[in-house]
N, C-alpha and C positions, 0 to 999 in steps of 0.2 A: 458343445457348436462351435466349429470352426470355420471361417469365414474369409475369403480376401477382402484386404482392403486395396483401396485404389484411387490414389492423387492425382487427376487428369489436369496440364499446363495447355494453352494454346500454345505451338508448336513455333509462331511465328513473333507471340510479345510476350509470349510466358505466364500473360495470367491467367489463373485460375479458370477450369470449365465447371460448371453445373450439371453433372449425367441424369437421368434419369430411369428409371429401371425398364430395359428394352431400347434404351437408343441407340444406333447406329451411328448419327451422327449430329456434330454439335458447333453450334454461330458462337463466337467468341462475344459478348456483350462490350470487348474494350475495342478491337481494333475489326469486328467482324466477318474476320476469317472463320472460313469452315471445315473442320475436323472430322475426319471419319473414324472411328472408332477402328473400328477388323478386330477388335477381338482383344488388342494390345491396351498396355498400360505403360506409363511413366515410369511409379512409382509402385509397386508390389508388397505388402505383408503382411503373416498370419502371426495371428494369436490365439491359442485358446481362452475359450470359458469366458467372452466378454462379456462385459453388462453393459448398459447403452438408459441415456437419459433421452423421454422422448423431445422434441423441439416443441417446444409451445407457444413460440414471437416468431410470427411470419415477418417476410419481407415490409409491406408497409408501414408495419408495429417500429420495426426496427431505424426504416428510415427517418420517421418520425421522431426517435431518440436519439440517435444524431445531430438531427438539424438542433434540439432541445439542449444534447449534450455541448456539442460545440458554442452554443450562443451563451454559454452559461459561465459564471467566474468572477469576479472582481478585476481582474487585470487582462481579459480575454480581448481581444480587437477589436475595434466595433464595427469595421469591414470582414467580418472572419467567416462570414455567410456567403459573401459575396464572390470572396477571393482563395478562401480553404477551393481546393481544387479533390476531393476524391478518388485517387485513380483507384485503388483496391478495394474490394468489400466484397463480402463470402459468409456464407455461412459453414464452419466449419464443423465438423466432431473431432476434436481433442481430445488426445489418447492421456489416460492420466492411470500411474497406479497405485490403488493403496495396499497399502504397507503397514500390517502389521509383524510383530514379534517380539523379542523379550530383549534388553539390554541390561550389560551389566557395566560397571564401570568401577575403577582405581579410582579414590582422590586421595590427594592431600591439600593440605589447611593451616591458619593460622587461627585456634580457637581462643577468644576472650570473653575472658571471665570477671567481670565488673566488683569492687568492692569501692565501697565509700571510707575516706578516710578524714578525719576533720581534722580543723586547724585554730589556730587560736589567732586574731587578729588585733591587733592593741595599734588606738589612736591618741593623742594626747589630747586634750581640750585646750583650750587657752585659756585658762584658770586652773591649771596644772595639775588635776587629774588623768588619767588614764582611764580612755573606756576602752573594754574589752567584750570583742563579740566572738562566737562558734559559727564557723562556715565547715560546710564541708564539698567533699569535691570527689568526683566519680576517675578512680583511678582503673585503669584497665590491664590485668595481668595475660599476657600472649603464652601459646606455647602450642607446638608442633603438634599435626591432627595430619592420623591417614586411615582409610577405610572401604568397605564396598558396602556399595549397593545396585540395584536392580528393579525392576518393574518390565510391565509393557508400553508399549507404545504404539503410536497408529499415526501412520503421517502419508501423504498425498500429492505426488512427487509427478510433474509436466513432462510427458514420455518423446516427447518432441522437440528437437532444437528451431523447429522453425517458427514458434510463437516469438513475437517481439518482445524483446527482457520485459520492459518497464510492464509489461502484460501478465509474468508467469507466473507471479503469485497471485492477481488476482484470478487467477485460469485455477491454480490450486487451492485457492479460500469457495469456492465454487464451487469446486466437486467435492469438497471436503462435507459440507451446509447442505449438498443434495439428498433427498432421503425419498427420491423417485426412480431409482435403478430398476430395469426390467433387463431380461432378455433378449439378447442381442437378434431381431429379424428382420429382412432384408427391408422392408416396409418402411422399416426406423430413418435407414438410410437413404433413402429416396432424395434427389434434391438437394445435397450435401456434399461438400468435399469431406474429405476422411482421411486424417493427417496416419499413418503408419505408425509403431512401436518402434525409434527409431532408435531409442534407447532401451537398454534393461533397465529391471528394476534397481541392478547395483549402478549402472551408472546416473540413472536419474536420481538416485538417494543422496547420490553424492554430490547433488549441482547445492550451491550457496543454501536457497531459499528449506530444504529440507533437513539438511544435513545440520541448519538452525537449528530447527524448528528439535530434531531428535535430541543437540546436544541442550539446545534447553531444557527440556522432560530430564535428561540426565544428572544437568546442573541441579535441580532442583531437586532431583534425590538427594544428590550428594551433599548439598546444602542441609537437609532437615539430618542427614547426618551426623551433622559436624559441632560436640558439643557446646556449650556453655551460652553469653550469651554475645555475642556478633562474629565475625568470619572475616579473614581477608586472605589473599594470594591462595584463593583458591587455583587448583589443576585438577584437572578433570582427564580419563585417559578410558573411553567407550568402546565397546563396540558389542556389537546384535548376534542373536542368535533365533533360530524357529523362527524365521521369516516368512509370511505370507504374503503372497503379490497379486493381489487380484486388478486384470487387466478393464479397465472403464474407459468408457466413451460419454463423456456432455459437450453438448451442440451449445457454439458461440458463432455470435458475427463477429468478424473481426474485420477492422478498416482502416486503411491506411491513405492521411491525407496529408497533399501539400501545404506550404504559407508560407510566404516572406521567403523561396529557395530553402526553408528546411521540412524533415518529412515526420512527419507525428503520427503512431496508434491509436488503435482505441478499439476497446471490444466492449462490447453487449451477454450477459448471457443470454442463453436462447431460450432459457425460459421462465427469465425473472425480467423485461425491461428496466425496472427501476435498479438491478446491479449493473454496473454502469465505470469504467475504469479507464485509461489514456491521460495522454500528454498533451495540452494548447500549448498553442502559443502566448507568447505574454507583449503587452504593450508597456515597453521599457519608460516611458515616456510621463506614464498615467504613475507607476510605480514610482517614478522618481519627484511628481509633482503632489503623492498623497508620501513621501516621506522629507516631505519641504514644510504639508498645511503639519504633520507632527512634531519638526524638531520643537519651535520652543516651547512646547509641551514638557519634550527631554529635555531643554533646556534647564528650562524653569525649577522642574524637581532636583536636579542636579545641583542645581545654585541653593535650592533650599537645604537639603543635607548639609552642605559645605559649612551655609552662613547660620545653619540653626547649629552644629556641633565646635563653629568660631565662637556663638552667641555664648554657648553653655562652659565653656573656657570663661568667659568674663563673668557669669552667673547662670543662678536657675532662671530669673525672668527675663534678661535680657534673653535667652535663648527658646525662652515660650515665646516673647513677643514673636522672634525672623519664624520661629515654624509655625506662628499665626499666620501671619503675612504671606509666608511662604506656601502654606497649603490653601490658601485663597485664590493666590495668583494664579499658581498650580492646576488648582481642581477648572479656574476659570476658562485660563487655557487649553487644559486638556480638553474642556466639552465644545470651546470656540471649532476646535483642529477636529474633534471626532465629527462636528456637526459638517465641516468642509469637505471633512473626507466622503463622508455619505451622500453628500450632497451633487460631489465632482463623479461618484461610482455609481450612485443612481442615473445620472444622465449616461452613461454608458449604457447603463443596464436595459435604461427606455429605447435608446438608439436601438439596439439587437436584439430585443421584443418585436419592436414594430416592423423588422426585417422581416423574422419569425413568422410573426403572424402573416403575415403577405405572403410568404414561401406556403407554410401550412395552410392559408386559403388555396391557391392554387393546385396543394394536391387533395380538396376537397375537402376542408374540415378540421 
C-alpha cells in the first residue's frame, strides 16, 4: 500500500496542527488561528509497504503521565509544575526503518596467550636461616592476528531529523521492542501528526545510534574469532549486504517545555505510558547540598585508607587498629550522611507530590 503522509504546521506560529480525516479547516491550539487546508500540504512524503503500531495512550493519559514525569527526580526543582511551560505537544507517528541484513568484517588484533611461570622467593630470617617459597605469576604472550567474520544484523533507525536528539535512542528502542505492527490503514492515522521519511535507510543507518549498534554486533563477532585468552588493539572494518529495510510508523507523544530559560524535550510511547524519556532541569543548589552532606564520609574513607597503609608500615597491630577505628567512623558518617541526604530529597519530593495531587485533582482524579 502507498499512502501520502502529511505534516501540517500553523502558518502563523509554526505549531503542529492535528488533522482528522475529512477535515477542511483546523484551529491552532496555541495561537487560535484558523487554517483552511484546501487540499494543500506543507510536507508530503510517500513510502511503500508501511507497517504501523496503533496508538493506545489517549490525550488525558498523556497529560497525567507528563505531569508525573515532570514532578519526579531527585534534583528536579520544587516549582517545576508551576513554572514549566509546555509550549508544544503532539501525538506523532514517528517513521522508523527496520533494517535487516548480513554484515561482513575484516579485523585485526593482538591475541594474548596466558601461561604460568614459577619463581623462587628467598627471605633471610633473623636466625640466619633462609626461607624459600615458590610463587606463580601469569604472563601473557602477544601475537598479531587477523581474520574475517560475518553474521546477521537487525537494527532500528529513526527516519526523521525532527525528533529531539535526546529522544532518538528512546524512539529507536521503543520501535525495536514493539511486536504489534499492523498494515497501514487511514483510520490509524487520524488525529495524529505523521512525520515523513526524510532519511533513506542508508542515511538513517549512518546516524551514531544505529551505526554504533551495527558496529557492536560486528565487533562481538570479531572478538569471538580472536584466539587466545585475551585481546587488545582490536580494529574492525565492516560492510553490509542483502539489506532489507521495512518502513514502520510508531506513535509517540512528543512535548517540549521551557523552564528557567532552558528548553527541554520529553517523549512518551503512544502504546505504553510507562515508557517515558526526556531531560529535566536540575536544582543545582540541592545537588551542592547533597555533595556537602556526603563529603565527610568520603573524607573519612580516604583518611582511613591512608592511615591504614601507614599503620601497616609500622606493624600489623597498629594497621589493624587504625583500620577498625576508621571503619567505624566511616560507617557512622556514611549512615548519617545517607540519612540527611534522604531527608533532604524526601522534603523536595513531598512538595512536588502535594502540587501534583492538587493538579491531578483539578483534572478529575
